[in-house]
C-alpha positions in Angstrom: 105.8 86.4 79.3 107.0 89.4 76.7 104.3 91.2 78.5 105.7 90.3 81.9 108.7 91.4 80.8 108.1 94.8 79.3 106.1 95.6 82.4 109.2 95.1 84.6 111.5 97.2 82.8 108.6 100.3 82.7 108.0 100.2 86.2 111.7 100.0 86.8 112.2 102.8 84.5 109.4 104.8 86.2 111.1 104.3 89.3 114.3 106.0 88.3 112.2 108.6 86.8 110.4 109.2 90.4 113.7 109.5 91.7 114.8 112.1 89.7 111.5 114.1 90.3 112.1 113.7 93.6 115.5 115.1 93.9 114.8 118.0 91.6 111.5 118.6 94.1 113.8 118.4 97.1 115.8 121.3 95.9 112.7 123.4 94.7 111.6 123.0 98.1 114.8 123.8 99.5 115.1 127.1 97.5 111.2 128.1 98.3 112.4 127.1 102.6 115.2 129.8 102.6 112.7 132.6 102.0 111.6 132.0 105.1 112.3 133.9 108.3 114.4 132.9 111.2 117.3 131.3 108.9 121.1 132.1 108.7 122.4 134.3 105.5 124.5 131.1 104.9 121.5 129.0 105.1 119.6 131.5 103.1 122.1 132.4 100.4 122.7 128.5 99.4 119.0 128.2 99.1 118.4 130.7 97.1 121.3 129.4 94.3 119.3 126.4 94.7 122.0 123.9 96.7 121.5 121.8 99.7 124.6 120.3 101.9 125.0 117.1 101.2 124.5 114.3 103.6 126.8 111.0 103.0 124.9 108.8 105.6 121.8 109.5 103.5 123.5 108.7 99.8 125.2 105.5 101.7 123.9 102.2 101.1 122.8 99.8 103.6 122.1 96.6 101.9 122.0 92.8 103.6 119.8 89.8 102.3 119.8 86.4 104.0 118.5 83.0 102.2 115.9 80.7 103.8 116.8 78.6 106.5 119.9 80.5 107.0 121.0 82.2 110.0 123.6 84.6 108.5 123.2 87.6 106.4 125.2 88.3 103.2 126.3 91.2 101.0 126.2 91.9 97.9 129.4 90.6 96.2 132.2 93.0 94.8 134.9 90.7 93.6 136.7 91.0 90.3 139.1 88.7 90.0 136.9 85.9 89.6 134.6 85.4 86.6 133.0 82.1 88.1 131.1 84.8 90.0 129.4 86.4 86.9 129.1 83.7 84.1 126.7 81.2 84.2 129.0 78.4 84.1 131.5 78.0 87.0 135.1 76.7 85.8 134.8 73.5 87.3 132.1 72.5 84.5 132.5 72.0 80.7 129.4 72.7 79.4 128.7 71.4 75.0 129.6 74.6 72.7 128.0 77.5 74.7 126.6 79.4 77.2 123.0 77.2 77.8 124.2 74.1 76.7 123.9 71.0 78.7 126.8 71.7 81.3 128.5 68.7 84.0 131.4 68.8 86.3 134.5 67.9 86.5 134.4 67.4 90.4 131.7 65.1 91.5 128.8 66.1 93.1 126.3 63.3 94.4 123.3 64.0 94.2 121.9 63.5 98.0 118.3 64.6 97.4 115.7 62.4 98.9 112.0 62.1 97.9 110.4 62.6 94.0 113.1 63.6 92.0 112.6 63.8 87.8 116.1 63.1 86.8 116.8 65.5 84.4 119.7 67.8 85.8 122.1 68.9 83.1 120.6 72.3 82.4 120.2 73.0 86.8 123.3 75.6 86.3 121.3 77.7 84.6 118.0 77.5 86.8 116.7 79.7 89.2 116.0 77.9 92.6 114.0 78.5 95.6 117.1 78.0 97.8 118.5 80.4 96.7 116.4 83.1 96.7 117.9 86.2 99.3 115.3 88.0 101.0 116.7 91.7 101.3 116.6 94.7 103.7 118.0 97.7 102.2 117.5 101.2 103.3 117.4 102.4 99.6 116.2 101.2 96.9 119.1 99.2 94.9 119.2 98.2 91.6 121.6 96.0 89.4 122.1 95.9 85.2 124.3 93.5 84.2 124.8 92.7 80.2 127.2 90.2 78.8 128.3 89.6 74.8 130.8 87.1 73.5 132.0 86.2 70.2 128.8 84.0 67.8 126.4 86.4 69.1 125.9 85.2 72.9 124.1 87.1 74.7 123.3 87.2 78.2 121.7 89.7 80.4 120.6 90.2 84.2 118.4 92.4 86.1 117.7 92.8 89.8 115.9 95.3 91.9 115.4 95.4 95.4 113.8 97.9 97.9 111.6 98.3 101.1 109.0 101.1 101.0 108.5 100.3 104.8 111.7 99.2 107.4 109.3 95.9 107.8 108.7 94.9 104.5 110.9 94.6 101.6 109.8 93.2 97.5 112.3 92.8 94.4 112.7 90.8 91.3 115.6 88.7 89.3 115.5 88.2 85.9 117.9 86.8 83.6 117.6 86.0 80.1 121.0 83.4 78.3 120.6 84.2 74.4 123.5 81.8 71.9 122.8 80.7 68.8 126.2 78.4 69.0 128.9 77.9 66.3 127.7 74.7 65.4 124.1 73.7 63.7 121.1 73.2 65.7 123.4 74.3 68.9 121.1 77.7 70.0 120.1 78.0 73.3 117.6 80.5 74.9 117.0 80.9 78.9 114.7 82.8 80.4 114.5 82.9 84.2 112.5 85.1 86.5 111.5 85.7 90.0 109.5 87.9 92.2 110.3 88.0 95.7 109.7 89.6 98.9 109.2 89.2 102.4 107.4 91.1 105.3 107.7 90.9 109.4 105.0 92.6 111.7 106.2 95.9 113.5 105.4 93.8 117.0 107.8 91.2 115.2 105.6 88.5 115.6 104.4 87.6 112.4 106.5 86.5 109.3 105.8 85.7 105.4 108.1 85.5 102.6 106.9 85.0 99.1 108.3 83.8 96.3 107.4 83.6 92.6 109.9 81.9 90.2 110.0 80.7 86.6 112.5 78.9 84.5 112.1 78.3 80.7 114.8 76.2 79.0 114.8 75.8 75.0 118.3 74.1 74.1 118.9 72.9 70.8 120.7 69.1 70.2 122.5 67.9 67.6 124.0 64.9 68.6 127.4 65.9 68.4 129.2 66.4 65.0 129.7 63.7 62.5 133.8 63.2 62.4 135.8 64.9 64.6 138.6 65.2 61.8 136.7 68.1 60.1 137.1 69.6 62.3 141.2 70.4 61.2 139.7 70.8 57.3 140.4 74.2 56.3 136.9 74.2 54.3 135.4 73.5 57.5 136.7 76.7 59.5 132.8 78.2 59.5 131.9 75.6 61.8 128.0 75.9 60.0 129.4 73.4 57.8 130.2 70.4 59.7 127.2 67.9 59.6 126.2 66.9 63.1 124.2 63.9 63.7 120.8 65.3 64.8 118.7 68.5 63.2 117.6 70.3 59.5 120.4 71.5 58.3 118.6 72.6 55.8 116.5 74.9 57.6 119.2 76.0 60.1 120.2 79.0 60.4 122.1 80.9 63.4 119.8 83.6 64.2 119.8 85.1 68.3 116.2 86.1 67.2 115.0 82.5 66.2 114.4 80.8 69.7 112.3 77.9 68.1 113.6 74.6 69.3 112.9 72.1 66.4 114.9 69.2 67.9 116.1 69.5 71.5 114.8 70.1 74.8 112.2 72.3 76.4 112.0 72.7 80.2 109.4 74.4 81.8 109.3 74.9 85.1 107.1 77.3 87.6 106.7 78.1 91.4 105.0 79.8 93.6 106.1 79.8 97.1 104.7 80.8 100.5 105.9 80.8 104.1 104.4 82.1 106.9 105.1 82.2 110.9 103.9 83.7 114.3 105.9 84.2 117.6 105.3 82.9 121.1 107.7 84.7 123.4 108.8 87.4 125.4 108.0 91.8 124.9 110.5 93.9 124.7 110.5 97.8 123.6 112.9 100.4 122.7 112.2 104.1 123.0 114.1 106.2 120.0 112.0 109.2 121.2 109.2 111.1 122.3 107.4 109.7 118.6 109.2 106.6 118.5 109.5 103.3 120.0 111.1 100.2 118.2 109.5 97.2 119.5 111.6 94.0 120.2 110.5 90.6 120.7 112.7 87.2 121.5 110.8 83.9 120.4 110.5 81.0 122.6 108.0 79.1 120.0 107.8 79.9 116.4 104.6 78.2 114.4 105.4 77.7 110.7 103.8 76.6 107.5 104.9 76.6 104.4 102.7 76.1 100.8 104.3 75.7 97.4 102.3 75.0 94.0 105.3 73.7 91.4 104.8 72.8 87.9 107.4 70.9 86.1 107.2 70.2 82.2 110.0 68.0 80.5 110.0 68.3 76.7 111.6 66.8 73.7 111.1 66.8 70.0 112.7 66.5 66.8 110.3 67.1 64.3 112.7 65.6 61.6 114.3 62.8 63.2 116.5 60.6 61.5 115.3 57.0 61.5 118.8 55.8 61.1 120.2 57.4 64.0 117.3 56.4 66.3 117.0 53.0 65.5 121.0 52.8 66.2 121.2 54.8 69.3 117.7 54.3 70.8 116.5 51.1 69.4 113.1 53.1 68.4 111.9 52.4 64.6 110.1 55.2 63.2 107.3 55.2 60.2 109.5 57.1 57.9 112.9 58.3 56.9 112.7 61.3 58.6 109.8 61.5 61.3 108.6 63.2 64.4 109.7 62.6 67.8 108.5 63.5 70.7 108.8 62.7 74.7 106.8 65.0 77.5 106.9 64.2 81.3 104.6 66.8 83.1 104.5 67.4 86.8 102.5 68.9 89.2 103.8 69.3 92.7 101.4 70.4 95.9 103.7 70.6 99.3 101.7 71.5 102.9 104.8 72.1 105.4 104.1 72.4 109.0 106.7 72.7 111.4 107.1 73.9 115.5 110.6 75.7 115.9 111.6 76.1 119.6 114.4 78.3 120.9 116.4 77.8 124.2 118.0 80.6 124.6 115.4 83.6 124.7 118.3 86.0 123.3 119.7 84.0 120.8 117.9 83.3 117.9 120.5 81.3 115.8 119.6 78.5 118.5 117.0 76.4 117.6 114.7 72.7 117.3 113.2 72.5 114.9 109.9 69.3 113.9 108.2 69.4 111.5 105.8 67.2 108.9 104.9 68.0 104.9 102.6 66.3 102.9 103.1 65.8 98.8 100.9 66.0 96.4 102.3 64.9 93.0 100.5 64.0 89.8 102.4 63.4 86.5 101.4 63.1 82.8 102.8 61.1 80.7 102.5 58.7 77.3 100.8 56.5 78.7 98.1 58.1 81.0 98.4 60.2 84.2 99.2 59.0 87.6 98.3 60.5 91.2 101.1 60.0 93.9 101.7 61.7 97.4 104.6 61.4 100.0 103.9 62.0 104.1 107.5 63.1 105.4 108.4 64.2 109.0 111.6 65.9 109.8 113.8 67.5 112.4 116.7 70.3 112.6 119.0 71.2 115.5 121.1 74.5 114.9 122.9 76.7 117.2 125.2 79.5 116.4 127.0 80.5 120.0 126.6 84.1 121.0 130.2 84.3 121.0 130.9 83.0 117.7 132.9 80.3 118.1 130.7 77.1 117.4 128.2 77.1 114.8 126.7 73.1 114.8 124.0 72.1 112.5 121.8 68.9 113.0 119.3 68.0 109.9 117.5 65.1 108.8 114.1 63.7 106.9 112.2 60.4 106.9 109.7 59.3 104.4 106.6 58.1 106.1 104.7 56.6 103.4 103.6 57.3 99.7 105.9 57.1 96.2 109.1 57.5 98.0 108.2 55.6 101.1 111.3 54.5 103.2 113.6 57.5 101.7 115.8 59.3 104.3 118.2 62.2 104.3 120.5 62.4 107.7 123.0 65.6 107.8 125.2 66.7 110.0 127.4 69.6 110.6 130.0 71.1 113.2 132.8 74.7 112.6 134.7 75.7 115.0 136.7 79.1 114.8 140.3 78.3 116.1 141.7 81.5 116.1 143.2 84.3 113.9 146.2 82.4 112.5 144.2 79.1 112.4 141.2 80.5 111.5 138.2 78.2 111.4 137.2 74.1 110.6 134.3 72.3 109.6 133.5 68.8 109.4 130.3 67.4 107.7 128.6 64.0 107.0 125.8 63.4 105.2 123.6 59.9 104.3 121.1 59.7 102.2 118.8 56.6 101.1 116.8 57.4 98.1 114.8 56.1 95.4 116.4 56.6 91.7 115.1 59.5 89.7 112.0 59.1 88.6 113.1 58.7 84.8 114.9 55.4 85.6 110.9 54.5 86.3 109.0 52.1 83.4 106.0 55.0 83.8 108.2 57.7 82.6 107.4 58.7 79.2 111.8 59.0 78.8 112.0 55.4 79.8 112.5 53.7 76.4 114.4 50.8 77.9 110.6 49.8 80.1 112.2 48.9 83.0 111.9 50.0 86.5 114.5 50.5 89.0 113.3 51.0 92.8 116.1 49.7 95.1 117.5 52.5 97.1 120.5 54.3 96.0 122.4 55.4 99.1 125.2 57.8 99.1 127.7 58.4 102.2 129.6 61.6 102.3 131.7 62.9 104.9 135.0 65.3 105.0 136.4 68.2 106.6 137.5 71.6 105.3 140.2 74.4 107.0 140.3 77.7 105.9 142.8 80.1 107.3 144.8 83.4 106.5 147.2 81.3 104.6 145.8 78.5 102.6 142.3 76.5 102.6 142.6 72.4 102.5 139.6 70.2 102.0 138.6 66.5 102.1 135.9 64.4 101.0 134.7 60.9 100.8 131.9 59.7 99.2 130.3 55.9 99.3 127.3 55.2 96.4 125.3 52.1 96.4 123.3 51.0 93.9 123.9 53.7 91.7 122.0 54.3 89.2 122.8 55.2 85.4 122.6 55.1 82.0 125.2 52.7 80.4 124.5 54.2 77.0 122.4 56.2 75.3 119.4 55.0 77.0 119.8 51.8 78.8 119.9 52.2 82.5 121.2 49.8 85.5 122.2 50.1 88.8 126.1 49.5 89.7 125.9 46.3 91.9 129.6 47.6 93.3 130.1 50.2 96.4 131.6 53.1 94.6 134.4 54.5 96.9 135.6 58.3 95.6 137.9 60.0 97.4 138.2 64.2 96.4 141.4 66.3 98.2 141.2 70.2 97.3 143.6 73.0 98.2 143.1 76.8 97.4 145.9 79.2 98.0 146.9 83.3 97.3 150.5 83.5 96.3 152.2 87.1 96.3 154.3 87.2 93.9 155.2 90.6 93.6 153.2 93.9 95.8 150.9 93.9 92.8 151.2 90.2 91.0 148.9 87.5 92.5 149.0 83.6 91.6 145.5 82.3 92.8 145.9 78.2 92.4 142.9 75.9 92.8 143.3 72.1 92.2 141.2 69.2 93.5 142.5 65.3 92.9 140.0 62.7 92.6 140.7 59.0 92.9 138.2 56.3 92.0 138.1 52.5 90.8 139.3 52.5 86.9 136.0 50.3 86.1 133.2 52.7 88.5 130.4 54.1 86.1 131.8 57.5 87.7 133.8 58.9 85.4 136.1 62.1 86.8 139.9 63.2 85.9 142.4 62.6 88.3 143.6 66.0 88.5 141.7 69.0 88.0 143.4 73.0 88.6 142.8 76.7 88.1 145.7 78.9 88.1 145.1 83.0 87.8 148.3 84.9 87.5 147.2 88.3 88.0 148.4 92.3 88.1 145.9 94.0 90.8 145.8 97.5 92.7 143.7 100.6 93.2 144.4 103.7 91.0 143.1 107.2 90.6 141.4 106.6 94.3 138.5 104.8 92.5 140.0 102.1 89.9 140.2 98.4 91.1 141.8 96.6 88.4 142.6 93.1 87.8 144.0 92.0 84.3 146.3 89.2 83.4 145.8 84.9 82.8 143.9 81.9 83.7 144.7 79.3 82.7 142.2 75.4 83.5 144.0 72.2 82.9 142.5 68.8 83.9 144.4 65.0 83.1 142.7 62.9 80.2 139.7 60.8 80.9 137.3 59.2 79.3 134.4 62.2 80.2 131.0 61.2 80.0 128.9 61.0 76.6 125.5 62.8 76.6 122.2 61.6 75.5 120.1 64.4 73.7 116.6 62.7 74.2 117.6 61.9 77.5 118.7 65.0 78.4 121.7 63.3 80.7 125.1 62.7 80.7 126.2 58.6 80.5 129.2 57.2 81.2 131.2 55.6 78.2 134.1 53.4 77.8 135.9 53.8 74.7 136.5 57.4 74.1 139.6 59.4 76.3 139.3 63.0 76.2 142.8 64.8 76.3 142.7 68.4 76.3 144.9 71.1 75.7 145.1 73.7 79.1 142.2 76.3 78.3 144.1 79.8 78.2 142.5 83.0 78.6 143.4 86.8 78.8 141.6 88.9 81.4 141.1 92.6 81.8 138.5 93.5 85.0 138.0 96.7 86.1 135.7 98.5 88.2 135.1 102.2 89.4 132.8 102.8 91.7 129.5 101.0 91.2 130.5 100.5 87.8 132.3 96.7 86.5 133.6 95.4 83.7 134.9 92.3 82.0 137.4 92.1 78.8 138.2 88.7 78.1 140.2 86.3 75.3 139.4 82.7 75.7 140.2 79.8 74.5 143.8 80.8 73.1 144.9 77.2 73.3 143.1 76.3 70.0 145.6 78.0 67.9 146.9 76.6 65.2 149.0 76.9 62.1 148.3 74.0 60.5 146.5 75.0 57.6 146.9 78.5 57.9 146.2 80.9 60.8 143.2 80.2 63.3 141.5 78.9 66.1 140.7 75.4 64.8 142.4 73.3 67.2 139.1 72.8 69.7 138.9 70.8 72.9 136.2 68.6 73.7 133.5 68.6 76.4 132.2 64.7 75.9 132.8 62.5 72.7 132.4 64.3 69.3 131.1 67.3 70.8 133.9 70.1 70.7 134.0 73.1 72.5 134.4 76.8 71.2 137.3 77.8 69.6 138.9 81.3 70.0 136.3 84.0 72.3 136.3 87.3 72.8 134.2 88.6 75.6 132.8 91.9 77.5 130.5 92.4 80.4 129.5 95.2 82.3 127.6 95.2 85.3 126.6 98.4 87.4 124.6 98.9 90.4 122.1 102.0 90.9 121.2 103.4 94.3 117.8 105.5 93.5 
């Protein structure tokens, strides 16, 4: 992996150097050309001095992107007042102590994915996903580098590059590194993700191909939380590494950002090779640009599409110094010695082939089509008990229409598992949007119904199923709602109905809810202009469910940003102010380190103070910087001055104290 990253950096530096050489050679050429006959004296003089007339159109960047299965083009984000767009964990999530730790959403999000699912989702936020891959079109090579540094030697590095050697071919890469030693014993995280992507379209615009090579490596140490919450207020424990925790060998632990080993914790590895190609049948056309250039046009009527993917998923929990008392009390597991090695592992390999036909009713509207396809998944699992092979056969269809007048947007989509491991699973989705007018904006309605086999971690074959029971009753999720967005406010309504909801009742025992769970969500977002320069950004969500429900969420979640904003000295875009996040007390989910899962609990009520941060974000042309002081609410004078009044993300899992965060993001047009 290190060789691979070094190679990418080497190629990146070479590319920048080559761009500089091209610029110098271009100036030399203009100088020599100035001595040729038939030129004006003005051009001769400027060329002789080594100057060239600047063409602003040449220096401009025209970059758009599109994700898989999308009909919309997007552009790079330049918003600076919302740090959520640049940090790995959104404000609506809680995470266990440091960037890279297990994270759980405060606003409930149901799992509506039918078919096979391993069941490990606490670290999904930090992973690259195929569905989020961007395929670009750009007139010039573009690179972006991002670096964030925070208290406790926490770091995050991002690198991105894309270029189009030819108008019909683009390639690039993404890279992300998260490193955080943590503030408590055995809490270090080290995550690495990479993605190589490319898209190609034939000159006659009949053939198209998309390729992605992607990998994620999650390495997260687990300490099981602190042994006693009262230890946080002890004046002798201002250095948090002195507080004893439930898991991990404290004697051998040191907070070193360069130490990426995990002696107690989870190591998840994913690798994906994705290839999609298609061939269109339809109507040819062309546009003559000049005597030597012809732009070929093509209006598809029928598309033949094949998608191949090869994916490996490796899930490992290890503890080389497992405490026999903890494992007996938490997991009813007897170790052979007072401290012994604990190792659980599931390995998966999935090979998928999908064949689809797309038909376009309107010749000149590629955003309207009907799709029908069939997919075969070959799945191999390697567990402690041995190796098993499975398969899935499913059919799927889709209708999409973005009308040419841009007023209506319709999506109908469904899939059904005909045979195999997840036979009988299905998913049906319907979305409809309508633009009303400039004042009322647009309104969107959605409906989702999914019937899914519980995740494989609840299957007795899984090495992580310590309960040795299988839950095969299919979960059924119905979600529906509406969103309206206009120049005044954004309002949203969602309702979720869940049947046979499968979950862990404690650290390892699983069950299925015998009742129908109903959860209602109402949310609103608004920008309130206080003065010419002061803006107040308000976001809040209200959630309501039965108190006996295993789904635990706060009644109210709100995020408020009051910012002084404006553009100064022509190029300085500034946003500075305060950010406050608050959610009402609730029985926040516990966390099971071995399962890598959040589990409901009914004994501890988490009552946190509002999270308060001060920030100054600014942008100067292609350079963006973030300066933040976070968790100001932890200030305490009980035992002298200090930031020791920690909030909690879960029972016995305190969040960070005072954090100083500095981040930069720089874009380069080569």
